[in-house]
C-alpha positions in Angstrom: 53.4 97.2 109.8 56.4 97.3 107.5 59.1 94.6 107.2 62.5 94.8 105.8 63.3 91.0 106.0 63.2 90.7 102.1 66.5 92.7 102.1 68.3 89.9 104.1 70.6 87.2 102.6 71.5 83.8 103.9 74.4 82.7 101.6 76.6 79.7 101.6 80.1 80.8 100.7 82.5 78.0 99.6 86.2 78.7 99.7 88.8 76.8 97.6 92.5 77.4 97.0 94.5 77.7 93.9 94.8 74.0 93.8 90.9 73.7 93.5 90.7 71.9 96.9 88.1 73.1 99.5 89.6 75.2 102.3 88.2 72.9 105.0 88.2 73.6 108.7 89.7 77.0 108.3 89.2 80.1 110.4 87.7 82.9 108.5 86.4 86.4 109.2 83.4 87.8 107.5 82.6 91.6 107.4 80.0 93.6 105.5 81.6 96.3 103.2 78.4 97.9 102.0 74.8 97.5 101.3 73.3 96.3 98.1 70.8 99.0 98.5 72.2 102.4 98.1 72.2 104.6 101.1 73.4 107.9 99.6 73.8 111.5 100.3 74.4 114.7 98.2 78.1 115.2 98.8 79.0 118.4 97.2 81.4 119.6 100.0 82.7 116.3 101.4 86.0 115.6 99.5 87.7 118.6 100.8 86.0 118.8 104.2 87.5 118.4 107.7 88.4 114.8 108.4 86.0 114.6 111.3 83.1 115.6 108.9 84.3 113.0 106.3 84.4 110.4 109.0 80.7 111.1 109.9 79.7 111.0 106.2 81.4 107.7 105.5 80.0 106.3 108.8 76.5 106.4 107.4 76.6 106.7 103.6 77.9 104.5 100.8 76.7 106.4 97.7 77.5 110.0 96.8 75.8 112.4 94.4 78.2 114.9 92.9 77.3 118.2 91.2 77.7 118.5 87.5 75.3 121.4 86.9 76.2 122.8 83.5 76.3 126.5 84.7 78.7 125.7 87.5 80.6 122.9 85.6 81.2 125.1 82.5 80.6 128.8 83.5 82.6 130.0 80.5 82.4 128.2 77.2 85.2 125.6 77.0 86.4 126.0 80.6 85.2 123.1 82.7 85.6 121.9 86.3 86.8 118.4 85.2 90.0 118.4 87.1 88.3 119.3 90.4 85.4 116.9 89.9 87.7 114.1 88.9 89.7 114.6 92.1 86.6 114.6 94.3 85.3 111.5 92.5 88.5 109.6 92.9 88.5 110.4 96.7 85.1 108.8 97.1 86.0 105.8 94.9 89.1 105.2 97.1 86.7 105.0 100.0 84.6 102.4 98.3 81.8 104.9 97.7 79.5 104.6 94.6 78.9 107.8 92.7 76.1 109.5 90.7 76.3 112.7 88.7 73.6 115.3 88.9 72.3 116.4 86.4 73.2 116.2 82.7 70.3 118.2 81.5 68.3 120.8 83.5 66.8 124.2 82.8 68.1 125.6 86.1 71.7 126.2 87.2 72.2 126.8 83.6 75.0 128.2 81.6 73.9 131.8 80.8 76.2 131.8 77.8 74.2 129.2 76.1 71.0 131.3 76.3 72.6 133.8 73.9 73.1 131.2 71.2 70.7 130.3 68.4 68.3 127.3 69.2 70.1 125.0 66.9 73.5 125.8 68.3 72.2 125.5 71.9 70.9 122.1 71.1 74.2 121.1 69.4 76.2 122.2 72.4 73.8 120.5 74.9 74.1 117.2 73.1 77.9 117.6 73.1 77.9 118.4 76.8 76.1 115.2 77.7 78.4 113.1 75.6 81.5 114.8 77.0 80.6 114.5 80.7 79.6 110.8 80.3 82.7 110.0 78.4 85.2 112.1 80.5 83.9 110.7 83.9 83.3 107.0 82.8 84.7 104.7 85.3 84.2 107.1 88.2 80.7 108.3 87.6 78.6 105.8 85.7 75.1 106.6 87.2 73.5 109.9 86.1 70.4 111.9 86.6 70.1 112.1 82.8 67.5 114.9 83.0 66.0 116.8 85.9 62.5 118.0 86.5 61.4 117.8 82.8 57.7 117.8 83.8 57.8 121.5 84.3 60.7 122.2 81.9 58.8 123.6 78.9 56.8 126.0 81.1 59.7 127.1 83.3 61.2 130.4 81.9 63.8 131.2 84.7 64.9 134.4 83.0 66.0 136.8 85.6 68.6 138.2 83.2 65.8 138.9 80.5 67.4 136.3 78.2 65.2 133.4 77.2 66.2 130.1 78.8 67.7 128.0 76.0 66.9 124.6 77.7 63.3 125.5 78.3 62.9 126.7 74.7 64.5 123.6 73.3 62.1 121.4 75.5 59.1 123.5 74.3 60.2 122.8 70.7 61.0 119.2 71.0 58.4 118.1 73.5 59.2 116.4 76.8 59.5 112.9 75.4 62.0 113.8 72.8 63.9 116.0 75.3 64.3 113.0 77.5 65.3 110.9 74.5 68.0 113.5 73.7 69.5 113.2 77.1 69.3 109.4 77.2 70.5 108.7 73.7 73.5 111.0 73.9 74.4 109.6 77.2 74.3 106.0 75.8 76.1 106.9 72.6 79.6 106.8 74.2 79.4 103.0 74.8 80.2 103.3 78.5 76.9 101.6 79.7 75.7 104.4 82.1 72.7 103.9 84.4 70.4 106.7 83.6 67.6 108.2 85.7 64.8 110.6 85.1 64.3 112.7 88.2 61.4 114.9 89.4 59.8 116.6 92.3 56.4 116.1 90.6 55.1 112.8 92.1 51.7 113.2 90.7 49.8 112.0 87.5 51.6 114.3 85.1 55.0 112.5 85.9 53.3 109.1 85.7 51.9 110.0 82.3 55.3 111.2 81.1 56.8 107.9 82.2 54.1 106.0 80.3 54.8 108.1 77.2 58.5 107.5 77.5 58.2 103.7 77.8 55.7 103.6 74.8 58.1 105.7 72.8 61.0 103.2 73.5 63.0 105.6 75.6 65.1 103.4 77.8 65.5 104.8 81.3 67.0 102.6 84.0 65.4 104.0 87.2 62.7 106.5 88.2 64.0 109.3 90.5 61.6 110.7 93.1 62.4 113.9 95.0 61.0 114.5 98.4 62.0 117.7 100.1 59.7 117.6 103.1 60.2 121.2 104.4 56.4 121.4 105.1 56.3 118.1 107.1 56.9 114.4 106.7 54.5 112.8 104.2 53.8 109.9 106.5 54.4 106.2 106.0 51.2 105.6 104.2 51.7 108.3 101.6 55.3 107.3 101.1 54.3 103.7 100.4 51.4 104.8 98.1 53.8 106.8 96.0 56.1 103.7 95.8 53.2 101.5 94.8 52.1 104.0 92.0 55.5 104.3 90.4 56.5 100.7 91.0 54.0 99.6 88.4 56.3 100.6 85.6 58.6 97.8 86.5 61.6 100.1 87.1 63.7 100.5 90.2 62.7 103.5 92.3 65.4 105.9 93.6 64.4 108.5 96.2 66.9 110.9 95.1 66.5 114.1 97.2 65.1 113.5 100.7 65.1 116.2 103.3 63.3 116.6 106.7 63.8 119.8 108.7 64.7 119.9 112.3 63.2 123.4 113.0 59.9 125.0 112.4 58.1 123.7 109.4 57.5 125.8 106.3 54.0 127.0 106.1 51.6 124.7 104.2 50.3 127.5 102.0 53.7 128.0 100.4 53.3 126.5 96.8 56.9 127.0 95.6 59.4 126.0 98.3 61.8 128.5 96.7 59.5 131.4 97.8 60.2 130.7 101.5 63.7 131.8 102.5 63.6 133.5 106.0 66.6 135.3 107.3 67.1 132.7 110.0 65.8 129.2 110.2 67.2 127.6 113.3 67.3 124.0 114.3 65.4 123.4 117.6 65.5 120.6 120.2 61.9 119.8 119.6 62.5 119.9 115.8 65.5 117.7 116.1 63.5 115.0 118.0 60.9 115.1 115.4 63.3 114.8 112.5 65.0 111.7 114.1 61.6 110.0 114.5 60.4 110.9 111.0 63.8 109.9 109.5 63.4 106.4 110.9 59.9 106.1 109.8 60.7 107.3 106.2 63.8 105.1 105.7 62.1 102.0 107.3 59.1 102.5 104.9 61.2 102.8 102.0 63.5 99.9 102.8 60.4 97.8 103.3 59.2 98.4 99.7 60.7 96.0 97.2 60.9 98.4 94.3 63.1 101.0 96.1 66.8 100.6 95.2 68.3 103.8 96.5 67.7 106.6 99.1 69.6 109.8 98.9 69.5 112.4 101.7 70.0 115.8 100.2 73.0 117.0 102.2 74.4 115.8 105.5 75.1 119.1 107.0 73.0 122.3 107.8 75.9 124.5 106.4 75.0 125.1 102.7 71.6 123.4 103.0 69.0 124.2 100.3 67.1 127.3 101.1 69.0 127.7 104.3 66.7 125.2 106.0 67.9 123.2 109.1 67.5 120.1 107.0 70.9 118.4 107.5 71.7 115.6 109.9 74.7 117.5 111.2 74.6 121.0 112.8 76.9 123.8 111.5 79.3 123.2 114.4 79.9 119.7 113.1 78.0 117.9 115.8 75.5 115.1 114.7 71.7 115.6 115.3 69.7 112.9 116.7 68.5 112.1 113.2 72.1 111.2 112.2 72.4 108.9 115.2 69.0 107.2 114.6 69.7 106.5 111.0 73.2 105.1 111.7 71.7 102.9 114.3 69.6 101.4 111.5 72.0 101.5 108.3 75.1 100.5 110.2 73.5 98.8 113.1 70.3 97.0 112.9 70.7 96.5 109.2 74.4 95.8 109.2 76.6 92.6 109.9 79.5 93.4 112.2 82.7 91.6 111.5 82.4 88.0 112.9 84.7 85.0 113.2 83.6 81.8 111.6 85.0 78.4 110.5 84.5 76.4 107.3 83.2 73.0 107.3 84.7 70.0 105.8 83.7 71.2 102.3 85.1 74.7 102.8 81.7 76.2 103.4 80.6 79.0 105.7 77.2 80.6 106.1 76.9 84.3 105.8 73.7 86.0 107.1 72.8 89.6 107.0 71.5 92.3 104.8 72.2 91.9 101.2 75.4 93.6 100.0 79.1 93.2 99.6 81.0 91.2 102.1 84.7 90.5 102.7 85.7 87.0 103.5 89.3 86.7 104.9 91.3 83.5 105.3 95.0 82.7 105.6 95.7 86.4 105.5 94.1 86.9 102.1 90.6 88.2 101.2 87.8 88.3 98.6 84.9 90.5 98.3 81.6 88.9 97.3 78.2 90.4 96.5 75.5 88.5 98.2 72.0 88.9 97.0 68.8 88.9 99.0 67.4 85.4 99.7 69.3 82.1 99.8 72.3 81.5 97.5 75.6 79.9 97.1 78.8 81.5 96.3 82.4 80.0 95.5 85.4 82.0 96.4 89.0 81.2 95.3 91.7 82.5 97.5 95.5 82.2 97.0 97.5 82.7 100.1 100.0 85.6 99.8 98.6 86.9 96.5 95.3 88.5 97.7 91.9 87.7 96.3 91.7 86.1 92.9 88.1 85.4 92.2 84.5 85.4 93.5 81.9 83.6 91.6 78.4 82.7 92.2 77.7 78.9 92.0 75.0 77.7 89.6 
């Protein structure tokens, strides 16, 4: 039996005015703004989507993964999609959504023009690409998948055009540890303090050994990314928790970065590479949608119950444009939500969420806030402050000035 109670907060918030005196016996309204835990979704299509689709997205998620694949971001040397990406990123930030860029280094969705360069020139440009994106998008995107699927990278040719893959060649020359160091060091070199992940679909011993080697070599990663495209069926709660336990031993936060569950027929178990299974039609079914909803609840509840998990990202809200054409979204192509969407929303913005509630401060200007850890807005006398409340018991002091908005929120002690 899993429990999510360790995610809850019971915080005493003390309000005082500009004169330093407690705001005693005042009516206040407290509402949750977002979770401390990141409930995310790949959001490649959301910023320019129909408002109804945007509302569905914002009604469930608070963290967006945006695409910064080199091959699409800079399809021709020197011509980047910075303006479009910046516009999309600002839209999300204006909605209070946290952002992650995906990915800085990957051997797939590559820039073909890089493959034609000498190895030394390709490395120089890759290093510059990492620095440029981290620098140009700082303040909007400060969390990155620094490197993606490095376990297989030196063995993966991906050469349909007959031209050797520059990124795979470079990884084979440097070795996996030094390839990760390249991505991480260049990203940190700009002084913007990004949060950097290593991300992989390999959840076995080889990935564990790589992480051990990285830590022994002094390569500083901030979190471990774990992909889980469950096109062949739900792993089950026991296996999900076992994976969490194995990777939690490194003492780093765990991010389940790419989660999918299909709402149609499952992919055959004998398919080794998911990319090899792309049927002409792969419809969602009523039976599959019911299964998807049940499994989504089990999966998310298991992950939220594990103390090492910091973030869960569903890999695309809608079926339209889903990876491999699978019915893996939470919303059908016609824009209607599947039962899995409703089931997850009932958890994330229901059972695990604090609705706006009136309260009244005591004689010392204090009010108790209880709910899931996260950001809360406290409003009094027409002004408000947002405070981040951690799990457990704590005390927060908030200074409000009537008419001037929120000035300060600070944790006592």
